[in-house]
DRENRO-946731 format. One record per residue: x, y, z negated of N, C-alpha, C in turn; residue in one letter. Coordinates in steps of 0.001 Angstrom, whole numbers, padded with zeros to 6 digits, always signed. Each point is the difference from the previous one (the first is absolute). Layout:
N
XYZXYZXYZA...
This chain:
474
+132288-039365+129015+000371-000992+001003+001147-000857-000512M+000018-001226+000479+000959-000982-000516+001443+000456+000130E+000330+000621+001131+001398+000352+000256+000279+001496-000174N-000832+000684-000771+000145+001446-000140+001294+000408-000685A+000565-000875-000818+001238+000322-000713+001203-000687+000618H-000154-000432+001258+001097-000664+000711+000228+000681+001342K+001159-000287+000574+000305+000454+001346+000150-001226+000894F-000221+000201+001306+000149-001100+000957+001340+000166+000710Y+000956-000806-000388+001360+000107+000537+000491-001389+000414I+000524-000092+001222+000582-001244+000522-000991-001168-000066D-001259+000293+000295-001008-001053+000080-000563-000457-001322G+000289+000712-001087-000472-000410-001332-000506+001215-000777K-000930-000252-000927-000434+001025-000944+000970-000013-001171W+000675+001133-000218+001069+000048-000992-000248+001121-000995V+000544-000152-001188-000097+001037-001017+000919+001171+000341D-000394+001212-000366+000896+001148+000209+001231-000108-000879P+001000+000786+000345+001229+000019-000787-000309+000303-001462D-000877+000955-000232-000558+000236-001334-001405+000549+000184R-000929-000442-000845-001404+000337+000196-000305+001409-000472L-000450+000831+000941-000571+001309-000307-001368+000037+000668R-001023+000310-000752-001360-000055+000515-000539+001389+000343E-000894+000014+000988-000677+001230+000392-001478-000299+000176L-000851+000840-000588-001444-000154+000166-000421+000407+001401D-000905-000781+000582-000642+000347+001260-001394+000510-000342V-000315+001214+000440-001209+000690-000435-001102-000094+001050I-001185-000399-000449-001194+000068+000837-000433+001473+000035D+000084+000663+001152-000272+001442+000032-001471+000351-000205P-000889-000981+000131-001412+000286-000230-000346+000023-001479S+000814-000667-000821-000273-000086-001435+001097+000614-000855A+001136+000335+000623+001161+000532-000716+000467-000974-001081E-000077-001296+000317+000407-001035-000934+000898-001009+000693Q+000875-000638-000783+000914-000992+000544-000759-001244+000451S+000375-000518+001144-000546-001279+000467+001066-001092-000055I+001120+000289-000610+001076-000964-000130+001347+000685+000060G+001047-000763-000177+001355+000549+000050+000844-000774+000998T+000997+000664+000508+000997-000639+000855+001377+000190-000632I+000938-000821+000438+001395+000193-000381+000616+001045+000920A+000827+000851-000578+000708+001021+000768+001459-000417+000126I+000495-000027+001216+001338-000501+000257+001097+000991-000312G+001214-000528+000060+001211+000777-000269+000930-000107+001206S+001121+000685-000097+001007-000099+001063+000479-001438+000159A+000107-000737-001118+000438-001398+000066-001003-000856+000767A-001291+000251-000179-001021-000743+000736+000082+000301+001492D+000214+001263+000331+000141+000377+001404+001208-000671+000629A+001112-000044-000727+001204-000670+000498-000268-001481+000288E-000731-000650-000899-000280-001419+000168-000861-000244+001248R-000987+000857+000212-000870-000147+001164+000762+000257+001301A+000840+001021+000003+000799+000296+001202+000945-001152+000310I+000616-000556-001020+000914-001140+000200-000727-001171+000633K-001220-000278-000445-000770-001106+000575-000337+000274+001458A-000391+001238+000317-000334+000354+001376+001218-000078+000909A+001141+000441-000510+001237-000046+000793+000395-001444+000317R-000106-000879-000992+000357-001404+000228-000951-000661+001001A-001285+000328-000084-000990-000625+000887+000117+000491+001434A+000546+001200+000193+000069+000558+001350+000850-000865+000934F+001026-000620-000526+000908-000809+000831-000757-001048+000792T-000942-000661-000652-000733-001062+000697-001297+000498+000635T-000741+000876-000714-001289+000423+000552+000172+000801+001287Y+001058+000758+000116+000232+000786+001211+000207-000866+001232S+000307-001286-000218+000256-000917+001115-001203-000875+000336Q-001127+000203-000681-001186-000797+000306-000538+000358+001382T-000788-000900+000563-000533+000214+001349-001250+000873-000059T-000340+000526+001143-001207+000804+000109-001229-000837-000362K-000013-001254+000416-001115-000886-000320-000132-000253-001491G+001105-000173-000686-000031-000224-001445-000558+001228-000730E+000420+001174+000431-000464+001210-000667-001470+000273+000312R-000429-000320+001210-001416+000186+000339-000878-000901-000862R+000390-001235-000172-000777-000923-000826-000110+000513-001435A+001067+000614-000480+000004+000564-001347-001019+001148-000111L-000003+000876+000996-000954+001111+000008-001437-000503+000027L-000246-001038+000774-001353-000564+000088-000446-000562-001343E+000899-000675-000699-000370-000568-001299-000312+001098-001016R+000805+001048-000002-000257+001122-000902-001341+000644+000319I-000283+000210+001276-001256+000620+000417-001202-000803-000487L+000059-001306+000152-001123-000846-000416-000274+000136-001496A+001053+000054-000804-000188+000108-001456-000456+001404-000374I+000522+001011+000691-000458+001377-000235-001503+000115+000213L-000496-000614+001047-001428+000053+000272-000783-000740-001080K+000517-001137-000419-000700-000785-001027-000078+000747-001320R+001023+000761-000334+000044+000699-001286-000337+001493+000136R-000597+000366+001122-000258+001414+000274-000876+000683-001024G-001114-000636-000366-000894+000629-000980+000680+000153-001349H+000798-000985-000363+000732+000089-001269+000949+001195+000008E+000715+000180+001097+000912+001143+000111-000780+001309-000056I-001128+000063+000716-000816+001201-000025-000511+000329-001394G-000426-001023-000746-000486+000216-001360+001102+000574-000887D+001211-000522+000160+001127+000481-000804+000336+001445+000349I+000047+000321+001283+000318+001361+000422-001046+000976-000530I-001259-000397+000034-001062+000855-000515+000219+000320-001477S+000407-000997-000780+000229+000220-001418+001220+000874-000271R+001078-000221+000756+001244+000667-000375+000170+001388+000603E-000670+000301+001140+000148+001368+000529-001322+000697+000295M-001149-000687-000256-001268+000701-000017-000805+000032+001273G+000414-000695+001057-000779+000005+001237-001338-000695-000215A-001095+000525+000580-001289-000692-000100+000130-001449+000458P-000678-000902-000697+000220-001433+000195-000231-000444+001442L-001085+000450+000605-000274-000405+001386+001108+000458+000929T+000432+001245-000180+001086+000537+000823+001309-000727-000277M+000263-000330-001259+001247-000679-000358+000078-001376+000646A-001118-000708+000052-000001-001321+000630+000128+000076+001513R-000780+000900+000606-000051+000058+001462+001209+000697+000602A+000393+001134-000591+001061+000815+000600+001339-000201-000691E+000044+000211-001305+001283-000124-000695+000597-001393+000203Q-000751-001046-000357+000508-001366+000172-000025-000411+001471A-001032+000424+000714-000131-000410+001398+001148+000449+000877G+000554+001179-000281+001102+000501+000819+001270-000824-000191L+000145-000641-001166+001157-000879-000186+000010-001122+001013G-001138-000674+000121-000111-001075+000990+000100+000550+001420A-000588+001174+000243+000024+000585+001343+001429+000272+000462A+000873+000428-000905+001386+000250+000392+000722-001289+000377H-000264-001078-000707+000615-001269+000390-000519-000462+001359F-001293+000186+000252-000547-000362+001311+000660+000813+001105E+000136+001306-000208+000590+000855+001027+001482-000301+000184E+000698-000303-001100+001422-000350+000113+000178-001270+000816T-000856-000971-000206+000084-001246+000768-000222+000270+001478I-000992+000832+000337-000235+000338+001406+001221+000695+000606R+000557+000962-000723+001169+000724+000504+001215-000918+000089A+000148-000871-000978+001124-000935-000061+000001-000938+001210F-001175-000471+000398-000099-000908+001153+000510+000654+001279D-000171+001318+000104+000403+000709+001218+001382+000647-000112A+000640-000109-001159+001262+000704-000250+001179-000793+000558F+000803+000652+000842+001200-000630+000566+001195+000298-000903D+000462-001011-000712+001161+000176-000863+001302+000004+000794F-000029-000556+001219+001184+000001+000874-000433+000186+001439E+000795+000795+000748-000265+000138+001429+001261+000540+000672Y+000062-000192+001322+001141+000478+000773-000260+001415+000506M+001031+000818-000057-000005+001332+000600+001233+000060+000886Q-000204-000293+001276+001150-000166+000887+000791-001228-000435G+001298+000179-000247+000839-001120-000444+000137-000033-001526S-000715+000887-000687+000088+000083-001463-001209-000672-000647T+000253-000750-001066-001066-000623-000773-000366+000924-001156R-001276+000411-000074-000501+000832-001084-000661-000922-001018I+000430+000103-001245-000496-000885-001057-000533+000830-001162V-001231-000284-000396-000567+000601-001215+000187-000986-001143H+000773+000387-000998+000299-000867-001134-000565+000594-001284E-000315-000835-000996-000512+000530-001268+001007+000935-000645P-000496+001100-000557+000912+000998-000555+000694-000489-001262I-000645-000927-000753+000653-000530-001197-000930-000018-001193G+000514+000423-001135-000780+000062-001236-000724+001346-000051V-001308-000053-000221-000820+001213-000015-000571+000222-001401V+000186+001185-000532-000672+000410-001231-001287+000700+000391A-001106-000429-000595-001314+000558+000321-000597+000632-001252M-000350+001270+000096-000602+000726-001117-001353+000500+000478I-001071-000513-000622-001342+000240+000518-000862+000770-000997T-001047+000691+000483-000794+000904-000831-001247-000666-000578P-000755+000790-000764-001198-000495-000665-001277+000285+000765W+000012+000897+000977-001272+000456+000574-000607-000988+000998N+000838-000671+000803-000428-001087+000889+000991-001150-000225W-000036-000639-001138+001128-000849-000407+000257-001214+000887P-000998-000840+000222+000276-001219+000776+000179+000337+001477I-000618+001065+000463+000214+000477+001363+001471+000305+000236N+000612+000738-000923+001393+000399+000184+000964-001158-000244Q-000368-000920-000875+000831-001196-000180-000001-000811+001292I-001193-000229+000552-000116-000849+001178+000686+000598+001221A-000122+001338+000186+000567+000569+001220+001514+000124-000067C+000594-000314-001147+001456-000105-000111+000450-001461+000007K-000659-000824-000812+000437-001389-000145-000197-000784+001294V-001133+000186+000673-000281-000789+001202+001075+000184+001077A+000349+001239+000398+001045+000129+001024+001377-000407-000497P+000263+000177-001284+001302-000428-000529+000145-001517+000088A-001039-000725-000404+000032-001464+000128+000095-000412+001461L-000745+000684+000863-000024-000366+001412+001362+000151+000660A+000759+000999-000397+001283+000265+000648+001163-000749-000639T-000242-000684-001118+001066-000784-000624+000715+000686-001139G-000611+001069-000555+000603+000698-001127-000371-000679-001320C+000763+000289-001033-000374-000348-001361-000260+001293-000760T-000647-000097-001175-000501+001252-000579-000167-000070-001504M-000015+001208-000591-000363+000212-001393-001094+001055-000016V-001147-000345-000582-001126+000918-000080-000131+000565-001404L-000105+001339-000083-000369+000650-001250-001305+000753+000250K-001135-000566-000467-001271+000702+000167-000143+001113-001015P-001010+000834+000191-000277+001055-000968-000393-000609-001332S+000524+000570-001068-000362-000463-001340-001412+000437-000394E-000618+000892+000787-001382+000407-000269-000984-001066+000472I+000310-000663+001103-000875-001042+000556+000843-001232+000339A+000437-000743-001027+000975-001071+000229-000575-001409+000117P-001226-000211-000488-000493-001371-000107-000263-000639+001361F-000434+000802+000989-000232-000562+001330+001287-000547+000610N+001136+000613-000346+001289-000473+000509+000366-001357-000587A-000425-000248-001253+000247-001304-000602-000783-001085+000734L-001237+000293+000382-000776-000951+000796+000679-000232+001342V+000515+001075+000599+000693-000154+001282+001216-000915-000144F+000740+000139-001092+001149-000883-000221-000450-001455-000150A-001139-000222-000653-000538-001357-000104-000344-000552+001385E-000529+000855+000862-000318-000405+001376+001269-000368+000752I+001032+000819-000148+001294-000286+000630+000517-001371-000438I-000107-000272-001292+000485-001274-000530-000813-001163+000553H-001317+000126-000006-000857-001068+000504+000238-000268+001487E+000311+001056+000747+000227-000148+001440+001326-000674+000325A+000855-000161-000992+001265-000686+000226+001100+000864+000578G-000040+001293-000291+001105+000870+000418+001272-000479-000697V+001098-000189+000716+001221-000533-000612+000477+000845-001183P+000592-000669-000959+000484+000667-001208+000921+001167+000338N-000219+001122-000655+000866+001162+000158-000368+000925+001141G-000874-000447+000898-000372+000848+001140-000856+001175-000464V-000951-000277-000895-000841+001042-000572+000202+000010-001502F+000287+001173-000552+000202+000150-001440-000816+001190-000480N-000581-000122-001197-000834+001053-000563+000472+000350-001402L+000275+001279-000205+000249+000492-001359-000855+001237-000225I-000493+000140-001219-000742+001201-000370+000979+001015-000585Q-000412+001255-000023+000869+001011-000599-000342+001384+000474G+000676+000979-000574-000226+001381+000411+001056+000418+001026D-000255+001154+000602+000905+000492+001031+001378+000364-000498G+000099+000788-001082+001323+000419-000470+000905-001153-000408P-000571-001104-000467+000834-001124-000438+000201-001005+001128T-001071-000722+000345+000114-001067+001003+000102+000567+001407V-000832+001001+000316+000012+000548+001353+001346+000569+000401G+000645+000689-000908+001305+000596+000293+001057-001071+000260T-000023-001075-000780+000957-001102+000217-000226-000633+001368V-001261-000259+000342-000295-000619+001296+000453+000887+001154L-000282+001298-000099+000331+000902+001096+001498+000166+000186A+000744-000023-001095+001428+000283+000091+000902-001207+000078G-000539-001208-000123+000850-001186-000106+000708-000321+001320H+001296-000297-000047+000742-000276+001242-000425-001285+000697P-000653-000930-000702-000461-001234+000632-001409+000115+000565D-000586+001183-000074-001284+000269+000650+000285+000732+001307V-000516-000540+001106+000290+000558+001320-001009+001044+000443D-001180-000021-000609-001055+000926+000394-000920+000202-001190M-000490+001224-000166-001035+000260-000997-001214+000546+000735V-001152-000635-000245-001262+000431+000600-000879+000525-001127S-000290+001290+000054-000676+000685-001105-001271+000670+000487F-001069-000153-000770-001230+000766+000229-000368+000694-001303T-000207+001302+000064-000334+000760-001201+000075+001484+000280G+000197+000772-001041+000043+001455+000136+001296+000452+000670S-000054+001181+000584+001206+000565+000609+001070+000242-001052T-000412+000460-001173+000966+000230-001086+000757-001280-000335R-000718-001109-000180+000658-001266-000322+000803-000514+001187A-000488+000264+001218+000729-000428+001184+001356+000665+000128G+000082+001263-000388+001290+000702+000003+000964-000675-000965I-000493-000372-001187+000853-000668-000986+000495-001348+000520A-000870-000749+000689+000395-001284+000580+001084+000210+001053V-000197+000986+000868+000989+000263+001050+001345+000414-000587A-000025+000791-001051+001248+000417-000640+000723-001196-000629Q-000763-000895-000626+000619-001185-000596+000581-000917+001063A-000634-000050+001167+000435-000900+001072+001163+000562+000813A+000181+001304-000012+000964+000647+000900+001432-000522-000116A+000540-000237-001207+001403-000440-000061+000272-001329+000688P-001021-000853+000138+000217-001294+000657-000431+000016+001459T-000462+001131+000499-000348+000204+001415-000938-001099+000504V-000953-000403-000838-000974-000997+000428-001162+000676+000711K-000779-000789+000689-001187+000548+000649-001029+000365-001061R-000567+001194+000129-001037+000457-000917-001273+000225+000815V-000989-000808-000288-001269-000001+000726-001065+000518-000961H-000657+001108+000359-000876+000664-000960-001329+000421+000623Q-001058-000217-000761-001308+000579+000334-000401+000808-001217E-000057+001328+000180-000097+000899-001148-001319+000779+000012L+000025+001217-000496-001226+000750-000203-000583+000576+001276G-001165+000622-000156-000660+000614+001145-000937+001114-000431G-000295+000875+000930-001006+001055-000194-000674+000187+001356K-000755-001014+000384-000428-000142+001394-001098+000983+000390S+000205+000616+001148-000991+000921+000555-001050-000770+000789A-001221+000521-000021-001115-000581+000742-000656+001138+000770N+000279+000077+001294-000505+001100+000822-001365-000368+000559I-001010+000784-000358-001338-000185+000561-000184+001045+001096I-000021-000466+001237-000073+000894+001147-001419+000549+000168L-000110+001075+000756-001317+000576+000264-000881-000951+000801R+000606-000944+000680-000764-000966+000801-000535-001160-000824S+000342-000083-001271-000411-001130-000835-001467+000117-000403A-000596-001144-000320-001280-000019-000704+000323+000436-001425D-000230+001262-000286+000589+000627-001179-000447-000657-001301F-001293-000154-000193-000498-000562-001256+000519-001419-000208A-000011-000803+001066+000493-001369-000110+001491-000021-000302L+000768+000858+000687+001449+000024-000192+000365+000407-001423A-000659+001019-000544+000303+000449-001358-000360-001087-001008V-001185-000577+000140-000455-001012-000953+000897-001238+000019S+000263-000525+001191+000816-001210+000113+001429+000259-000469A+000503+001192+000291+001365+000332-000397+000132+000117-001517S-001014+000538-000655+000054+000088-001453+000041-001402-000608L-000825-000899+000502-000009-001359-000543+001338-000700+000234R+000597+000252+001150+001320-000605+000252+001039+000581-000939R-000067+001277-000251+000950+000646-000907-000133-000545-001413C-001229-000260-000436-000253-000397-001378+000032-001514-000211F+000205-000777+001055+000130-001443-000159+001153-000346-000929G-000162-001080-000773+001009-000395-000984+000245+001120-001016N-001062+000766-000270+000064+001156-000916+001064+001012+000424S+000203+000110+001324+000964+000955+000526+001442-000417-000158G+000233-001233-000429+001361-000453-000309+000614-000752+001186Q+000084+000683+001122+000637-000547+001202+000927+001057+000563S+001217-000405+000337+000991+000960+000478-000393+000625+001330C-000849-000693+000774-000400+000512+001306-001399+000613-000015N-000546+000292-001180-001342+000563-000102-000075+001361+000699A-001090+000272+000723-000146+001299+000694-000439+001097-000960P+000940+000495-000768-000317+000903-001112-000118+001463+000405T+000492+000366+001188-000151+001376+000502-000954-000032+001191R-001222+000455-000189-000984+000043+001087+000072+001366+000671M+000320+000019+001283+000122+001240+000764-001258+000171+000848L-000735+001089-000229-001257+000234+000712+000039+001374+000654V-000789+000210+001066-000086+001345+000573-000384+001013-001070P+000699+001112-000042-000180+000972-001086-001442+000464-000126A-000701+000116+001135-001382+000495-000039-000971-001027-000599E+000474-001239-000194-000873-001045-000552+000465-000432-001396R+000817+000808-000636+000547-000348-001315-001110-000245-001024M-000944+000934-000117-001043-000142-001017-000871-001222+000275D-000255-000262+001265-000779-001180+000377+000740-001277-000387E+001302-000015+000275+000805-001182-000348-000010-000227-001505A+000148+001085-000773-000013-000131-001451-001317-000551-000503G-001109+000458+000575-001309-000469-000438-000200-001473+000335A+000399-000410+001190-000139-001413+000386+000863-000881-000899I+001252+000411-000217+000908-000790-000835-000514-000098-001427A-000557+001095-000515-000536-000010-001362-001165-000973-000119A-000891+000009+000994-001141-000930-000023+000480-001448+000046R+001007-000263+000837+000504-001367+000134+000685-000441-001289E+000756+000891-000624+000674-000335-001253-001013-000338-001084A-001141+000710+000007-001025-000240-001017-000649-001375+000150A+000097-000594+001178-000595-001319+000246+000873-001139-000507L+001251+000277-000315+000933-001042-000419-000238-000364-001465L-000038-001288-000260-000178-000492-001367+001358-000294-000611T+000313+000693-001073+001241-000227-000735-000347-000827-001234V+000720-001120-000182-000326-000825-001153+000896-001207-000123G-000332-000881-000937+000822-001186-000243+000164-000843+001264P+001184-000489+000277+000253-000770+001218-000862-001249+000133P-000406-000567-001122-000757-001248+000040-001479+000202+000290C-000493+001228-000045-001424+000237+000181-000357+000099+001481E-001063-000690+000433-000435+000100+001403-000340+001448+000351P+000331+000391+001201-000311+001345+000454+001033+001044-000319G+001047-000355-000735+001063+000964-000294+000790+000324+001262T+000104+001272+000323+000806+000442+001142+001431+000318-000417D+000148+000691-001142+001320+000397-000477+000177-000509-001424L+001073-000759-000208+000370-000385-001352+000898+001057-000602G+000663-000306-001086+000931+000946-000611+001279+000108+000823P+000786+001027-000248+001365+000001+000517+000836-000896-000904V+001210-000321+000414+000688-001168-000542+000606+000169-001385A+000262+001216-000429+000720+000163-001268-000283+001350-000624S+000344+000120-001271-000149+001281-000707+000863+001077+000642A+001222-000376+000395+000893+000979+000629-000599+000517+001302A-000597-000892+000777-000621+000401+001253-001202+000908-000264Q-000819-000357-000980-001167+000810-000360+000432+001418-000400F+001011+000098-000844+000461+001307-000472+000550+000847+001141D+000723-000637+000914+000548+000735+001144-001124+000557+000878K-001008-000818+000272-001120+000441+000835-000747+001149-000660I-000248-000113-001314-000709+001063-000709+000770+001323+000070Q+001307-000076-000152+000820+001214+000051-000061+000648+001377A-000010-000814+001056-000042+000547+001350-001369+000566+000333L-001068-000607-000505-001334+000590+000180-000062+001370-000672I+000507+000084-001211+000036+001288-000711+000822+001024+000771E+001096-000461+000620+000846+000926+000748-000705+000500+001258Q-000768-000886+000634-000764+000415+001164-000983+001109-000333G-000666-000126-001136-000926+001040-000454+000755+001289-000295I+001131-000127-000693+000779+001180-000382+000539+000750+001210A+000305-000712+001078+000576+000635+001191-001060+000556+000938E-001285-000183-000342-001051+000668+000747-000737-000823+001034G+000237-001307+000050-000794-000842+000890-001424-000076-000530A-000970-000164+000889-001401-000059-000408-000387-001432-000341E-000344-000239-001241-000421-001328-000447-001465-000198+000381L-000266-000965+000915-001377-000218+000446-000562-001327-000509V+000846-000855-000563-000469-001263-000585+001019-000472-001017A-000498-000650-001050+000892-000589-000990+000629+001029-000901G+001285-000193-000275+000710+000886-000899+000699-000765-001100G+000505+000696-000997+000758-000658-001067-000874-000921-000842P+000665-000937-000670-000669-000883-000942-000603-001234+000630G-000460-000896-000876-000675-001217+000458-001429+000326+000454R-000586-000889+000816-001443+000113+000249-000751-000065-001328P-001092+000725-000109-000670+000188-001288-000541-001290-000603S-000276-001010+000829-000577-001238-000525+001048-000995-000493H+001271+000379+000088+001087-000906-000399+000806+000633-001131L+000107-000723-001105+000685+000546-001175+001453-000440-000132N+000374-001040+000724+001379-000486-000058+000369-000575+001359S+001263-000302+000160+000503-000457+001290+000578+001162+000787G+000889-000312+000940+000697+001037+000767-000804+000379+001247Y-001224+000428-000215-000909+000333+001092+000132+001473+000372Y+000035+000268+001298+000132+001364+000522-001256+000352+000774V-000489+001187-000184-001168+000460+000756+000393+000204+001466R-000763-000522+000968+000282+000259+001413-000009+001505+000245P+001126+000527+000403+000214+001455-000006+000289+000511+001411T-000683+001087+000367+000190+000613+001313+000274+001484-000184V+001067+000468+000639+000319+001431+000055-000201+000502+001428F-000670+001127+000158-000120+000676+001292+000814+001285-000036A+000151+000610+001192+000759+001251+000134+001409-000164-000607H+000607-001119+000303+001361-000264-000477+000997+000574+001002V+001044+000600-000494+001108+000437+000854+001092-001058-000043K+000666-000195+001117+001003-001061+000064+001203+000272-000901N+000114+001213-000509+001087+000335-000926-000321-000376-001442S-001252-000344-000284-000390-000329-001367+000572-001343-000433M+000196-000151-001300+000588-001232-000532-000817-001226+000375T-001334+000096-000055-000825-001168+000313+000087-000406+001466I+000511+000889+000862+000214-000339+001403+001435-000444+000271A+000883+000162-000974+001414-000332+000189+000393-001308-000680R-000544-000223-001211+000425-001151-000799-000935-001182+000196E+000578-001186-000066-000797-001225+000081-000697-000194-001349E-001333+000091-000008-000760-000069-001247-000253-001448-000399I-000261-000871+000954-000227-001422-000225-001222-000242-000884F-001076+000662+000359-001274-000164-000680-001101+000485+000916G-001269-000098-000425-001127+000382+000860-000178+001520+000052P+000922+000656+000667-000007+001467+000110+000242+000370+001460V-000926+000745+000587+000085+000401+001402+000164+001509+000104L+000923+000426+000873+000201+001426+000281-000469+000297+001422S-000911+000958+000145-000497+000385+001330+000637+001323+000396I+000659-000018+001163+000779+001133+000497-000574+000433+001348I-000148+001279+000220-000528+000502+001256+001090+000265+001037G-000366-000160+001284+000918+000348+001095-000770+000770+001068Y+000739+000788+000802-000620+000796+001063+000061-000701+001346D+001204-000420+000403+000186-000663+001294+000637-001369-000223T+000025-000805+001054+000651-001304-000103+001492+000160-000293E+000629+001016+000572+001408+000257-000313+000175+000292-001484D-000942+000756-000549+000017+000308-001429-000149-001282-000820D-000906-000884+000422-000217-001265-000718+001252-000862+000009A+000674-000061+001132+001228-000789+000092+001076+000575-000912V+000125+001317+000001+001016+000642-000849-000264-000286-001473A-001260+000076-000428-000341-000279-001392+000261-001471-000320I-000416-000888+000884+000184-001434-000232+001469-000346-000173A+000852+000607+000812+001431-000309-000043+000754+000757-001092N-000658+000967-000622+000647+000826-001034-000054-000737-001346D+000805-001035-000108+000076-000825-001202+001334-000727-000004T+000479-000326-001190+001239-000786-000077-000245-001467+000325T-001283-000392+000048-000348-001392+000264-000316-000228+001473Y-000101-001272+000373-000346-000334+001374-000392-001463+000134G-000827-000474-000941-000378-001412+000056-001123-000234+001001L-001112+000716-000149-001160-000233+000858-000668+001320+000340A-000867-000043+001015-000868+001123+000335-001241-000576+000665A-001062+000792+000000-001295-000454+000503-000578+001091+000888Y-000734-000419+001041-000668+000959+000888-001404-000530+000283I-000999+000901-000111-001380-000339+000330-000455+000921+001126Q-000609-000595+001032-000502+000820+001090+000083-000727+001326G-000119+000760+001086+000051-000576+001341+001250-000856+000163D-000147-001262+000464+001156-000905+000055+001168+000537+000822P-000287+000625+001141+001100+000496+000816+000714+001163-000684Q-000764+000910-000607+000621+001080-000768+000862-000567-001125E-000533-001010-000678+000708-000587-001136+001296-000660+000445A-000030-000700+001148+001212-000667+000494+001104+001014+000293R-000376+001128+000604+000990+001035+000316+000576+000605-001284I-000881+000284-000938+000438+000618-001245+000887-000937-000816L-000274-001306+000061+000755-000982-000788+001493+000066+000278A+000362+000300+001233+001416+000046+000377+000732+001195-000615R-000744+000962-000511+000625+001204-000555+000166-000076-001524R-000543-001037-000616+000039-000101-001449+001221-000796-000446L+000693+000516-000996+001238-000616-000486-000326-000962-001143R-000507-001165+000378-000352-001020-000982+000158-001377+000641A+000206-001003-000847+000312-001332+000511-001175-000755+000563G-001200+000262-000506-001186-000668+000524-001129+001005+000079I-000663+000048+001151-001112+000915+000231-001253-000849+000222I-001051+000307-000738-001240-000763+000143-001074+000909+000582R-000604-000469+001090-000986+000793+000727-001403-000491-000305L-000900+000933-000354-001430-000280-000113-000340-001210-000854N+000461+000001-001235-000352-001029-000989+000337-001407+000491Q+001116-000112+000712+000429-001303+000507+000295-000959-001142S-000176-001291+000282+000205-001040-001002+001485-000257-000219A+000309-000649-001120+001374-000398-000318+000539-000929+001075W+001237+000188+000379+000668-000845+000994+001287-000526-000604D+000008-001289-000351+001163-000600-000646+001190-000193+000903G-000165+000255+001297+001131-000105+000930+000614+001360+000307A-000672+001075-000392+000529+001348+000255+001146+000297-000958A+001020+000727+000436+001115+000323-000895-000466+000900-001136P+000446-000295-001220-000395+000803-001157+001247+000535-000677F+000087+001313-000071+001133+000669-000614-000024+001453+000410G+000895+000805-000572-000154+001426+000181+001198+000759+000524G-000268+001241+000385+001013+000983+000340+000406+000733-001291Y+001060+000765+000107+000439+000933-001049+000086-000694-001365K-000552+000605-001042+000144-000558-001339-001012-001098-000312Q-000649-000503+001039-000881-001158-000179+000726-001320+000250S+001302+000051+000288+000733-001256+000015+000854-000250+001216G+000519-001226+000038+000859-000477+001092-000424-001410+000361N-000051-000296+001287-000340-001346+000429-001499-000185+000145G-000378-001185+000476-001395-000322+000250-000326-001390-000528R-001269-000183-000387-000495-001287-000446-001117-000454+000935E-000415-001271-000173-001112-000652+000694+000452-000619+001347Y-000492-001213+000233+000177-000663+001288+001438-000099+000458G+000202+000193+001290+001346-000134+000564+000945+001074-000530K-000550+001140-000400+000842+001079-000505+000611-000389-001347F-000771-000706-000807+000537-000515-001251+001076-001040+000220G-000180-000862+000979+001021-001012+000299+001328+000662+000362L-000063+001027+000829+001234+000683+000411+000757+000566-001203H-000730+000530-000990+000648+000653-001135+000873-000957-000812E-000349-001292+000001+000714-000959-000835+001071-000770+000774F+000398+000507+001166+001045-000662+000787+001170+000932+000276T+001149-000603+000156+001169+000661+000581+000084-000429+001464E+000570+000864+000843+000113-000301+001422+001465-000239+000342I+000241-001160+000574+001380-000363+000384+000067-000130+001523K+001049+000569+000597+000245-000166+001435+001210-000898+000211G-000183-001113+000689+001111-000909+000330+000383+000254+001433I+001014+000839+000174+000390+000456+001340+000796-001096+000715V-000279-000182+001300+000666-001041+000767-000592-001373-000206G-001178-000066-000584-000642-001273-000333-000190-000867+001250Y-000319+000641+001124-000292-000754+001221+001250-000256+000843A+001151+000456-000489+001221-000083+000812+000607-001403-000006G
C-alpha cells in the first residue's frame, strides 16, 4: 500500500522517526503480503502532541459539525467496504464473503448506530438548579486487535469523534493495512488536522508510551487480559481512565426445554465463526448430563460439515487462524485437552489433511469436559468447543459463573426460563436463543473481561467527563 511506511499525524502522511519494517503475513499462505513501518517512542510523542493541540479547538465544535463529519465518514466507509473486506481477508484470514459482509460491514454499522445514539444524546441538561454537562474527556489512545479489526476501530473512533475527543490509534501489527485505509477515509472526510492520528507499532514500544503518557487522558484497549493488565499498569501513575474489552470464556447453557439438536448445531457454528477468534465466542457448551453423548455426536456431525480452506475460495466456512503464534497456542491446548482426559469427538491436533500449509486448525470438539480442565479455563481463541454436563439449572449457573472471565453468556431454551436465568449470570452481555447482533446493546465484561462498555449510547458515555455547575439556575 502507498502509505504502508508512513504514519498519519496532524492531517498528513509522514515518515517515521526512523524506518523499521515488519512483514505482514498472509496466514493462508504463510507468506508476506507487504511490510509496514514500526513506530518508536518518538513517533508516539509526535502523534500525542498533535492530538493535544487539536483538542483545544475540536472540543469546542458544535454537535451539528460533528454529526456532519460522522456522516461523511460513513458514506466513504460504505463506498470502500469491499476493499476493506478484501484486505482483512488477506491479513487475518477471514473467508472473503464473511470479511466483506461482517468484518467490513460492522465498521459502517457502528458509525450508523453512533449517529442514532448521538442524535438522542443530551450533552447538557438541568438537574434542579444544577447544570449537568457531558464534556469530551480529552486525548484518547486507542489500541485495537487483529481479530475484528475495523469493527474495533469504528466502535472507538466513532464515539470519540462524536463527543469531541481527539485520538491516537495504534492498530494491531498483525492486521494493520485496513487501518491505513481507514486513515485515508478520515482524511477524505475532512476530519480536522490532529483530531485523528495513526501510528503502527508493537505493544511494548508504542502501546506502553500511549498508555502511560501524561498528555493522554484515556486509553481504550481491546485485546487479551494479559496485555490489558500491562496497559492498566502503564496507565496507573497518571490516573487516566482505562477502558478495556478483554478476554472471555463464555458459557452457553442449553436448557432441557430447548430444541436440542438445533441448539447444539447452531451454537457450534456460532462458536466457530471467524475461526473461533472472537472474545465472546460461546466456547463452553453446558448440556444436561444425561444428554452428553448425544450432544457430542451432534456437534461432531456439525463440525464435519464445515469447510476449512483458503479464504478466497467460495464455500469456505473457516479460514486459517491469524498467525503462527496463535496456531501453536491452539495446538498446545488441544494436546492438553487430550492429556487431561477430555473426550475428543471431532478434529484434534494438526492441520486438516487436505491442507499442507497455512495456519489452519481442524474444527475440534471435546465432550465430557470438566470445568476444572485447562480447555475450559483458558481462552483458546480458535475453533475448539468444550462440552460440559450439568445436573440442575443451579448447577449450570454455578459452572457458567466459575470463571475469571465475564464478557458474554448464552442461553438456549424456553424464553421465560432463559430470561430468569439470564439475571443470575455474571457476564456483561447475555444472548438468548441465537439472537442477532445488536449494535445498540452495551458491549463489555465483568471481572477480568474488562472495564467500561462500548456501542451506541454506552460508548458515548465512556468518552465524556461529567461536570456539575451548581447554582446554575440561581
